[in-house]
C-alpha positions in Angstrom: -113.6 159.9 60.7 -110.4 161.7 61.4 -107.3 159.8 62.5 -106.6 161.8 65.2 -110.1 161.6 66.6 -109.9 157.8 66.2 -106.7 157.8 68.1 -108.1 160.1 71.0 -110.9 157.7 71.6 -108.8 154.6 71.3 -106.5 156.1 74.2 -109.5 157.3 76.2 -110.7 153.8 76.2 -107.3 152.3 77.3 -106.8 154.9 80.2 -110.2 154.2 81.3 -109.6 150.7 81.8 -106.0 151.5 83.0 -107.5 153.3 85.8 -110.2 150.6 86.9 -107.4 148.0 86.6 -104.7 149.8 88.7 -107.3 150.2 91.3 -108.0 146.5 91.1 -104.2 145.5 90.7 -103.7 147.6 93.9 -106.8 145.7 95.6 -105.1 142.1 95.1 -102.5 143.1 97.7 -104.7 145.3 99.6 -107.1 142.3 100.2 -104.2 139.8 101.0 -103.3 142.0 103.9 -106.1 141.1 105.7 -106.4 137.3 104.7 -102.7 136.1 105.0 -101.5 135.1 108.3 -99.1 137.5 110.1 -96.1 135.6 109.7 -96.4 135.9 105.9 -94.9 138.9 104.2 -95.5 140.1 100.8 -93.6 142.7 99.0 -95.6 145.7 97.7 -92.7 146.5 95.4 -93.6 143.5 93.3 -96.5 145.9 91.8 -93.8 148.1 90.7 -92.1 145.6 88.9 -95.1 144.5 87.3 -95.7 147.5 85.7 -92.1 148.0 84.5 -91.7 151.1 86.8 -88.7 150.4 88.7 -86.7 153.4 87.2 -89.1 155.9 88.1 -89.7 154.5 91.4 -86.0 154.4 92.0 -85.7 157.8 91.0 -88.4 159.4 93.4 -88.3 156.8 96.6 -85.5 155.5 98.8 -87.5 153.0 100.8 -90.0 150.2 99.1 -92.5 150.7 101.6 -96.2 149.9 101.2 -96.9 153.5 101.5 -94.4 154.8 98.9 -95.6 151.9 96.4 -99.4 152.4 96.8 -98.9 156.3 96.6 -96.5 155.9 93.3 -99.2 153.6 91.9 -102.2 155.8 92.6 -101.3 159.4 92.9 -97.6 159.8 91.6 -97.6 162.5 89.0 -94.0 161.3 87.7 -95.6 158.0 87.2 -97.0 157.8 83.7 -99.1 154.6 84.3 -100.2 155.9 87.8 -104.1 156.2 88.5 -104.1 160.0 88.6 -102.1 160.3 85.7 -104.0 158.0 83.4 -107.4 159.9 84.8 -105.9 163.1 84.0 -104.9 161.9 80.1 -108.4 160.4 80.2 -110.1 163.6 80.9 -108.1 165.5 78.2 -109.0 162.8 75.5 -112.8 162.9 76.3 -112.5 166.7 76.5 -111.1 166.8 72.8 -113.5 164.4 71.4 -117.0 165.6 72.8 -118.3 166.1 69.2 -118.2 162.2 69.0 -119.3 161.2 72.3 -122.7 161.2 74.3 -123.2 164.8 75.9 -123.0 163.4 79.3 -119.4 161.9 78.9 -117.6 165.4 79.8 -119.8 165.4 82.8 -119.2 161.7 84.4 -115.5 161.9 83.6 -115.3 165.1 85.7 -117.1 163.7 88.4 -114.8 160.6 88.2 -111.6 162.5 88.3 -112.5 165.3 90.9 -113.5 162.2 93.1 -110.2 160.6 92.7 -108.4 163.9 93.1 -110.3 164.7 96.5 -110.3 161.4 98.0 -106.8 160.3 96.7 -105.6 160.1 100.5 -108.2 157.4 101.3 -106.7 155.4 98.6 -103.0 155.9 100.0 -103.9 155.2 103.8 -104.7 151.8 104.7 -107.8 152.2 106.7 -110.2 153.3 103.8 -108.5 152.1 101.0 -110.8 149.2 100.1 -113.8 151.5 99.9 -111.6 154.2 97.8 -110.9 151.1 95.4 -114.2 150.0 95.2 -115.5 153.5 94.3 -112.9 153.7 91.4 -113.9 150.4 89.7 -117.7 151.2 90.2 -117.5 154.8 88.6 -115.4 153.5 85.9 -117.7 150.9 84.9 -120.6 153.1 85.1 -119.1 155.2 82.7 -118.1 152.7 80.1 -121.7 151.1 80.5 -123.0 154.9 79.8 -120.9 154.6 76.4 -121.9 151.4 75.7 -125.9 152.3 76.1 -125.7 155.8 74.4 -123.1 155.7 71.8 -123.7 154.6 68.4 -121.8 151.3 67.5 -120.3 152.8 64.5 -116.4 153.2 63.9 -116.0 155.6 66.6 -117.3 153.0 69.1 -114.8 149.9 67.5 -112.1 152.1 68.3 -113.1 152.5 71.9 -113.4 149.1 71.9 -110.0 148.1 70.8 -108.6 150.4 73.4 -110.5 148.9 76.2 -110.0 145.0 75.1 -106.1 145.6 74.5 -105.5 147.3 77.8 -107.9 144.8 79.8 -105.9 142.2 78.3 -102.6 143.4 79.2 -103.8 144.3 82.8 -105.5 140.6 83.2 -101.8 139.2 82.9 -100.8 141.7 85.3 -103.3 140.6 88.1 -102.3 136.9 87.5 -98.7 137.8 87.6 -99.4 139.5 90.9 -101.0 136.4 92.2 -97.9 134.2 91.0 -95.4 137.0 92.7 -97.4 137.0 96.2 -97.3 133.0 96.2 -93.3 133.4 95.3 -92.8 135.4 98.1 -95.1 133.6 100.6 -93.5 130.1 99.7 -97.4 129.3 99.0 -96.3 125.9 97.8 -96.3 124.6 101.2 -99.9 125.4 102.0 -103.0 124.7 100.0 -105.0 127.2 102.2 -102.5 129.6 101.2 -102.9 129.0 97.7 -106.6 129.2 97.7 -106.7 132.7 99.9 -104.3 134.1 96.9 -106.1 132.8 94.0 -109.3 133.5 95.6 -108.2 137.3 95.8 -106.9 137.2 92.5 -110.5 136.0 91.1 -112.4 138.6 93.3 -110.2 141.7 91.9 -111.1 140.7 88.6 -114.6 140.8 89.5 -114.5 136.9 88.6 -115.2 134.8 91.6 -118.7 133.5 90.9 -118.4 133.6 87.3 -115.5 131.2 88.0 -117.4 128.9 90.5 -120.5 128.8 87.9 -118.3 127.8 85.0 -115.4 125.6 86.7 -117.5 123.9 89.7 -114.4 123.1 91.7 -112.8 124.6 94.5 -110.5 127.6 93.4 -107.1 126.2 92.8 -104.2 127.9 90.9 -104.3 126.2 87.6 -107.9 126.4 87.2 -107.6 130.1 87.7 -104.7 130.6 85.5 -106.9 128.7 82.9 -109.8 130.8 83.4 -108.4 134.3 83.1 -106.3 133.3 80.3 -108.4 131.0 78.1 -112.1 131.1 79.2 -113.8 132.4 76.1 -117.1 133.5 77.8 -115.6 135.6 80.8 -115.2 139.4 79.4 -112.0 139.8 81.4 -110.1 136.7 80.3 -107.4 137.3 77.5 -108.8 135.1 75.4 -112.4 136.6 75.4 -110.6 140.0 74.8 -108.4 139.0 71.9 -111.7 137.5 70.4 -113.2 141.2 70.7 -110.4 142.7 69.2 -110.7 140.8 66.0 -114.3 141.5 66.0 -113.9 145.1 66.3 -110.9 145.2 64.1 -112.8 143.3 61.5 -115.3 146.2 61.4 -112.7 148.7 60.5 -110.9 149.2 57.3 -107.4 147.8 56.4 -107.5 145.5 59.8 -106.3 142.1 57.9 -102.6 142.8 59.4 -103.7 143.1 62.9 -106.2 140.4 63.0 -103.4 137.9 61.6 -101.6 139.1 64.4 -104.1 138.6 67.2 -104.6 134.9 65.4 -100.9 134.1 65.9 -100.9 134.5 69.9 -101.0 131.2 71.2 -102.6 130.9 74.8 -101.7 127.3 75.2 -98.2 127.4 74.4 -97.7 127.0 78.5 -99.2 124.2 79.9 -100.7 124.5 83.3 -101.2 121.3 85.2 -100.0 121.6 88.7 -99.5 124.3 91.2 -95.8 123.7 90.6 -96.3 125.4 86.9 -97.5 128.6 88.3 -93.7 129.8 89.4 -91.0 131.4 87.5 -91.7 129.8 84.2 -95.3 131.0 84.4 -94.3 134.6 85.1 -91.9 134.7 82.3 -94.8 133.4 79.8 -96.9 136.2 81.3 -94.2 138.4 80.5 -94.0 137.3 76.8 -97.8 137.7 76.3 -97.4 141.2 77.5 -94.9 142.1 74.7 -97.0 140.5 72.1 -100.0 142.6 73.5 -97.7 145.5 73.3 -96.9 144.5 69.7 -100.6 144.6 68.5 -100.5 148.4 70.3 -97.9 149.0 67.7 -99.7 147.4 64.9 -102.9 149.5 65.7 -100.6 152.7 65.7 -99.3 151.8 62.4 -102.2 150.9 60.6 -104.9 153.6 62.0 -102.7 156.2 63.6 -99.8 157.3 61.4 -97.4 160.0 62.8 
């Protein structure tokens, strides 16, 4: 297949996953608003910092309010990582790849795009934000499920999987980082219940709550949640599971040895998490290092299959 086609499929999958996980990331803080005590304040600006977008935000907004942060994350066309920007790029990549995708792809992605465009105010305003974000997540999952069930699992599909799992691994680290940041701001070390609220919402935002309870069989605790979302080999949104799928997909494509070797070098056990005290500043630095390694994998993919 042509390198340009492979690249469009890879980025279409990344943008699809980015749309879904941006909704999940905003959902972490949205749910915390309802569950945390009124005297506990969390900074929405942390979401901007988690996405390494402080520069574009400061250029556009003077106040770090909830409304401005959510608008920046979901709808701002000056933010290259906003949900609507990612949706626009996703739509364009699907449009230009229709010859290798199921016929229904273009119709599905148009419906998702139009729904988000027409209802974006629901996401920015607090009253119906939860319902809007759930719809975005659900429609993204439906679209990928349609691809999985109707697209031949040959080379084009492997590039779709590469994009999905790389972006998913990155965004899972950011969802964990959002929980750690919220606890730092709320001084969560002083309250067991507060920590359970935060980490429970982190699990729910990753659709991991029930599978966590079945696998770990313990009450929600920060160290167990961090282990589960980083290292559990069976949960499909964990970083470990995403890296395993990356190796499998790459292994089915030519010239993949360098990428597979680079994936194997990522050590998820380098930072030991035993108590809640291990989920502070050092943990967030470790997550940032993981994000840098994932970015390096993206560069390796581009060098291998999408030469300039």
